[in-house]
C-alpha positions as CSV (number, residue, x, y, z in Angstrom):
1,M,166.3,178.0,50.6
2,M,166.5,176.1,53.8
3,S,166.5,177.9,56.9
4,L,169.4,177.8,59.3
5,S,167.4,175.6,61.9
6,V,166.7,173.0,59.3
7,I,170.4,173.1,58.1
8,G,171.5,172.9,61.8
9,G,169.2,170.1,62.4
10,I,170.4,167.9,59.4
11,A,173.8,168.8,60.5
12,G,173.1,167.3,64.1
13,L,171.4,164.3,62.5
14,L,174.3,163.4,60.4
15,L,176.8,163.7,63.5
16,G,174.3,161.9,65.7
17,V,174.2,159.0,63.1
18,G,177.9,159.1,62.8
19,S,178.1,159.0,66.6
20,L,175.7,156.1,66.7
21,I,177.7,154.0,64.1
22,F,180.9,154.5,66.4
23,S,179.3,153.6,69.5
24,R,177.9,150.4,68.0
25,M,181.3,149.5,66.7
26,L,183.0,150.2,70.1
27,A,180.4,148.3,72.0
28,G,181.2,145.2,69.6
29,R,184.6,145.4,71.0
30,V,183.6,145.7,74.7
31,D,183.5,142.5,76.9
32,L,181.2,143.6,79.9
33,P,177.5,143.5,78.8
34,E,176.9,146.5,80.9
35,T,179.1,148.7,79.2
36,R,177.8,147.4,75.9
37,K,174.4,148.4,76.8
38,A,175.5,151.9,78.1
39,L,177.2,152.6,74.8
40,H,173.9,151.6,72.8
41,I,171.8,153.9,75.1
42,S,174.5,156.5,74.7
43,G,174.4,156.3,71.0
44,I,170.5,156.5,71.0
45,I,170.6,159.7,73.1
46,Q,173.2,161.3,71.1
47,L,170.9,160.6,67.9
48,I,168.1,162.4,69.5
49,F,170.0,165.2,71.3
50,F,172.3,166.4,68.4
51,P,169.8,167.3,65.7
52,V,167.7,169.2,68.6
53,A,170.7,171.0,69.6
54,G,171.6,171.8,65.9
55,W,168.3,173.2,65.5
56,F,168.4,175.7,68.2
57,V,172.1,176.4,68.1
58,V,172.9,177.2,64.7
59,P,170.5,180.2,64.2
60,L,172.0,181.5,67.6
61,L,175.4,181.2,66.1
62,F,174.8,182.6,62.5
63,G,172.0,184.7,63.2
64,E,168.9,184.2,61.4
């Protein structure tokens, strides 16, 4: 059985990947290169942040 931390990390990773895909799709529709770069960086940061946050937050919410 997986611990709540691992489940939270996996859920955060899935959310981060979804956010990265959405940011990349949105960046393809933007005209300004600065905005496009900011969306790419934002997507990468979220890909890193969401799994880490899920690792720590889920056990706090559901008590392990």
